[in-house]
C-alpha positions as CSV (number, residue, x, y, z in Angstrom):
1,M,13.6,-8.2,-7.0
2,V,13.6,-8.6,-3.3
3,F,10.3,-6.8,-3.1
4,L,8.7,-9.0,-5.7
5,A,10.1,-12.2,-4.1
6,A,8.8,-11.2,-0.7
7,S,5.4,-10.3,-2.2
8,L,5.1,-13.6,-4.0
9,L,6.2,-15.6,-1.0
10,T,3.7,-13.9,1.3
11,T,0.7,-13.9,-1.0
12,I,0.7,-17.2,-3.0
13,P,0.9,-19.7,-0.2
14,V,-1.5,-17.8,2.0
15,R,-4.0,-17.2,-0.8
16,L,-4.0,-21.0,-1.4
17,I,-5.0,-21.6,2.2
18,V,-7.1,-18.6,3.1
19,P,-10.1,-17.7,1.0
20,P,-10.2,-14.1,-0.4
21,E,-13.7,-13.5,1.1
22,Q,-12.3,-14.1,4.7
23,W,-12.0,-10.8,6.6
24,I,-10.6,-10.2,10.1
25,V,-12.6,-7.6,12.1
26,L,-10.2,-5.6,14.2
27,A,-12.6,-3.1,15.8
28,G,-15.8,-1.6,14.5
29,P,-15.5,-1.0,10.8
30,M,-11.7,-1.8,10.8
31,N,-11.5,-4.9,8.7
32,V,-8.7,-6.4,6.7
33,Q,-8.6,-9.3,4.2
34,A,-7.0,-12.2,6.1
35,W,-4.8,-13.4,3.1
36,R,-3.1,-9.9,2.9
37,L,-1.9,-9.7,6.5
38,L,1.4,-11.4,5.9
39,F,2.0,-9.4,2.7
40,Y,1.4,-6.1,4.6
41,F,3.7,-7.2,7.4
42,S,6.5,-8.2,5.1
43,W,6.3,-4.8,3.3
44,F,6.3,-3.1,6.7
45,L,9.5,-5.0,7.7
46,M,11.2,-4.2,4.4
47,G,10.4,-0.5,4.9
48,V,11.9,-0.7,8.4
49,F,15.1,-2.4,7.1
50,L,15.4,0.1,4.3
51,G,14.8,3.0,6.6
52,A,17.5,1.8,8.9
53,G,20.0,1.5,6.1
54,D,21.5,3.9,3.6
55,L,18.5,5.4,1.8
56,E,20.6,7.3,-0.7
57,R,22.1,4.0,-1.9
58,S,18.9,2.0,-1.7
59,F,16.8,4.5,-3.6
60,S,19.5,5.9,-5.9
61,H,18.5,7.3,-9.3
62,D,20.3,4.4,-11.0
63,R,18.3,1.8,-9.1
64,L,15.0,3.5,-9.8
65,K,15.6,4.7,-13.4
66,Y,13.3,2.0,-14.9
67,W,10.2,3.5,-13.3
68,P,8.3,4.1,-16.6
69,L,8.6,0.4,-17.4
70,W,7.5,-0.5,-13.9
71,I,4.4,1.6,-14.3
72,I,3.5,-0.3,-17.5
73,L,4.2,-3.7,-15.8
74,G,2.3,-2.8,-12.6
75,S,-0.7,-1.4,-14.5
76,S,-0.8,-4.3,-16.8
77,A,-0.8,-6.8,-13.9
78,Y,-3.6,-4.8,-12.2
79,A,-5.7,-4.8,-15.4
80,A,-5.2,-8.5,-15.9
81,H,-6.2,-9.1,-12.3
82,L,-9.4,-7.1,-12.9
83,V,-10.2,-8.9,-16.2
84,I,-9.8,-12.3,-14.6
85,L,-12.2,-11.3,-11.8
86,L,-14.9,-10.3,-14.4
87,P,-17.7,-12.9,-14.6
88,G,-17.8,-14.9,-17.8
89,T,-14.1,-14.5,-18.7
90,F,-12.3,-17.5,-20.1
91,F,-10.8,-18.3,-16.7
92,T,-14.2,-19.6,-15.3
93,G,-13.2,-23.3,-15.8
94,M,-9.8,-22.9,-14.1
95,P,-9.2,-24.9,-10.9
96,T,-9.5,-22.8,-7.8
97,W,-5.9,-23.3,-6.7
98,M,-4.6,-22.2,-10.1
99,L,-6.9,-19.1,-10.1
100,S,-5.8,-18.2,-6.6
101,T,-2.1,-18.6,-7.6
102,V,-2.6,-16.4,-10.8
103,L,-4.5,-13.7,-8.9
104,A,-2.0,-13.6,-6.0
105,T,0.9,-13.4,-8.6
106,L,-0.8,-10.5,-10.5
107,Y,-1.6,-8.7,-7.2
108,S,2.1,-9.0,-6.1
109,I,3.4,-7.9,-9.4
110,S,1.1,-4.9,-9.5
111,C,1.8,-3.8,-5.9
112,T,5.6,-4.2,-6.2
113,F,6.0,-2.4,-9.5
114,I,3.6,0.4,-8.9
115,S,5.2,1.1,-5.5
116,L,8.7,1.1,-7.0
117,A,7.5,3.2,-10.0
118,V,6.1,5.9,-7.6
119,L,9.5,6.0,-5.8
120,G,11.4,6.3,-9.1
121,F,9.0,9.0,-10.4
122,A,9.5,11.0,-7.2
123,R,13.2,10.5,-7.3
124,S,13.4,11.7,-10.9
125,F,11.2,14.8,-10.6
126,F,11.3,16.1,-7.1
127,K,14.8,17.2,-6.4
128,K,14.4,20.6,-4.8
129,A,13.9,20.7,-1.0
130,R,10.6,22.1,0.2
131,Y,9.6,22.6,3.9
132,L,6.2,20.9,3.6
133,A,7.5,17.9,1.7
134,D,10.5,17.5,4.1
135,N,8.1,17.7,7.0
136,L,5.9,15.1,5.3
137,T,8.9,12.9,4.8
138,G,10.0,13.1,8.4
139,N,6.5,12.1,9.6
140,A,5.8,9.6,6.9
141,Y,6.3,6.5,9.1
142,G,3.9,7.7,11.7
143,I,1.4,8.7,9.1
144,Y,1.6,5.2,7.7
145,I,1.0,3.7,11.1
146,F,-1.9,6.0,12.1
147,H,-3.7,6.7,8.8
148,Y,-5.8,3.5,8.7
149,I,-7.6,4.3,11.9
150,F,-8.6,7.7,10.7
151,V,-9.5,6.6,7.2
152,T,-11.7,3.8,8.4
153,W,-13.6,5.8,11.1
154,I,-14.1,8.9,8.9
155,Q,-15.4,6.7,6.1
156,F,-17.7,4.9,8.5
157,Y,-19.1,8.2,9.8
158,L,-19.6,9.5,6.2
159,L,-21.3,6.3,5.0
160,T,-24.8,7.5,5.8
161,Q,-24.2,11.2,4.8
162,P,-25.9,12.3,1.6
163,L,-22.7,13.6,-0.1
164,P,-21.2,12.8,-3.5
165,A,-18.6,10.1,-3.5
166,A,-15.9,12.5,-4.7
167,L,-16.6,14.9,-1.9
168,K,-16.5,12.0,0.6
169,F,-13.1,11.0,-0.8
170,L,-11.7,14.5,-0.4
171,I,-13.0,14.8,3.1
172,V,-11.6,11.4,4.1
173,F,-8.2,12.0,2.4
174,M,-7.7,15.5,3.8
175,A,-9.0,14.7,7.3
176,A,-7.1,11.4,7.7
177,L,-3.8,12.9,6.3
178,T,-4.1,15.9,8.6
179,A,-5.0,14.0,11.7
180,S,-2.3,11.3,11.2
181,W,0.3,13.9,10.3
182,L,-0.6,16.0,13.4
183,I,-0.6,13.1,15.8
184,T,2.7,11.9,14.4
185,A,4.3,15.4,14.7
186,L,3.1,15.7,18.3
187,L,4.2,12.2,19.3
188,R,7.6,12.8,17.7
189,R,8.2,15.5,20.4
190,T,7.7,12.9,23.1
191,I,9.6,9.8,24.0
192,A,7.7,8.1,21.2
193,G,9.8,10.2,18.8
194,K,12.6,7.6,19.1
195,I,10.3,5.1,17.3
196,L,8.4,7.5,15.0
């Protein structure tokens, strides 16, 4: 419930003040929706605090055993969010502040429960140690930090290329994962390894 409370507290008030069409341009094609910045930062901080604590206790099987229910809740919230955004739905006469509140709430519910469901699913089914998965786990924080740069610039480069969307997705996914994983693994061998 802490994740959901943090999500709601960092999306609803901001969404009421900042319009959803407002973007912040960081550099080149690197943009982010302004109303989501505090949300992303809060999840980052929660990840830092959880990572510094007892992960076995925080992500125990007992705490994550409701993951099938969370998938349903998160997916339902996402579907409702999409339906509300469709033109001509019965929400067209709703006041802007109310619509923003409903959309921010559904977004928060969707992100929270889908994220927790993925953790619960992984905790339930992936129990055997594997070198590649363990290496990925060790480098996950750095991959999280660096992936956005690679994803954005590779997508920007591929934008004008005459390739099918599915192939572009595969190229971006594999190249960004590989590049961010490699840079993290290399940086972990330096003084930056204390942070990553």
